[in-house]
N, C-alpha and C positions, 0 to 999 in steps of 0.2 A: 566098664559099661559094655555089655554084650547086647548087640542088636541083631535081630534075625532077618530083617528085610532091609534092602538098600534104600528104599523110599523114606524110612524113618530117620536115617542118617541125615538126609537132605533137610527134612522137616526140623529135626532137632538143631541142626546148624543154623537154619534161618531164625529159629526162635531165640537161640543164644545171641546171634548178631543183632536182632531187633531189640532184645533186652539191653544189650550193651549200648546201642545207640540211644535208647530212651534214657538210660542212666547217664550217658554223656551229656545229653541235652539238658537234663535236670540239673546236673552239676554245673553246667555253664550258666544256666539261669540263676542258680543260687549264688554263684561267684559274681555275676553281673549285678545282682541286687544287694550284695553285701556292701555295707557302708565303708568298711576298711579298705576294700579293694576297688571301690568305685572311682578312686582317684586315677586308676590306671586307664579308665575309659574317658574321663573328663579332663581335658588338658586346660580348659578355660576356667575362668571364675564363673560364678553364678551369672545367669543371663542378665538379671536385673542389677545385681551387685549393690543393693540398697542397704546401707548400714543403719544402725539405730539412730545415730545423730541426724542423718538426712531424713529419716522417718519422722523424728520429733520436730524438725524444722518445717517439714511439709504439713504436719498436723497443726503447728502454730499458725502457719499462713492460712490454713483452711478455717481455723477458729476465727482469726482476724477478719477474713473476707466475709464470713457469715455474720459476724458481729456488725461490720459496717453496713451490710445489706439490710439487717434488721433496723439499725439506727436511721438509715436514709430512707427506708420504706420504698425503695425503687423496685421495679420489676426485675426478674432474673436476667433478662436479656439486656437491660439498660446498663448493667455493670460492665458488660463486655462490649459496649458500643464504642468505646474509645480506648486508646493505649493507656496503660498505667504501670507504675513501678511501686513496689512496696518493699520496705527494708525492715528486717527484724535482726538485731545484733549485726553480724557482718554478712548475713545471708539476704539475697535479693530474689524476688519473684517479679517477672515482668511479662506483660501481655502485649503482643503485637497484633493490632486489629487487622492489618493487611494479610498476615499469614494465618490468623486465627489460632495462634499458638501461645501457650504459657511456657516460660523458660525459668527454671529454678537454678540459681547459682549458689552453691554451698562451698565452704572451705573445709577440706579434710586435713588430717594430720600430714606432716611432711610437706607443708606448703603446697598442697595440690588444690586447684580450683576445679570443681566439677559443675558442668552445665548440663542439666537434664531436661528433656522435653516432658511436659505435663499435660494430661488430658483432663478436661473438666466436664462434669455432667451435673444435671439438676435432679435431685431426688426430693420430691415434696417441696418444702420451703428452703432446703439447704443446698449448698454448692459442694460437691465432692471433688477433690483433687486426686487424680490417679497417676502415679508415676509410670513412665514407660521405660523400656530398656534402651532407648536412644539417649546416650550421654557421651560427653567428651571431657577428658581430663586434661588440664593445662597446668604447667608449673607457674608458680607465683612470680 
């Protein structure tokens, strides 16, 4: 490469360096978004760590609570005016009126008991149970 002026050497060097930095940034973003290499950047589990069994249990409780609400014909707020415990299989959902919190207790594999905080909301005539990322695992 033969250059006649000294200014063009400086300009061509800056262009090459900027192209290399753009290429490096692009490669870094590609590597960061790659599913196979994402485990290098995420050392924890998923923030919610909600498995399919826990999701099915939560769905069963939501169906049961909505069915009881329809059968009793109470207002939405009346259901949560007092403490209650409900049990399906070995899983328990309990409401504490003082804290205004629902707590879901499920049993996972390897004799692990998981207690997860649940948020409830009213959508139309139905009660929706929403899992949070606040949970504790205990050994049986």
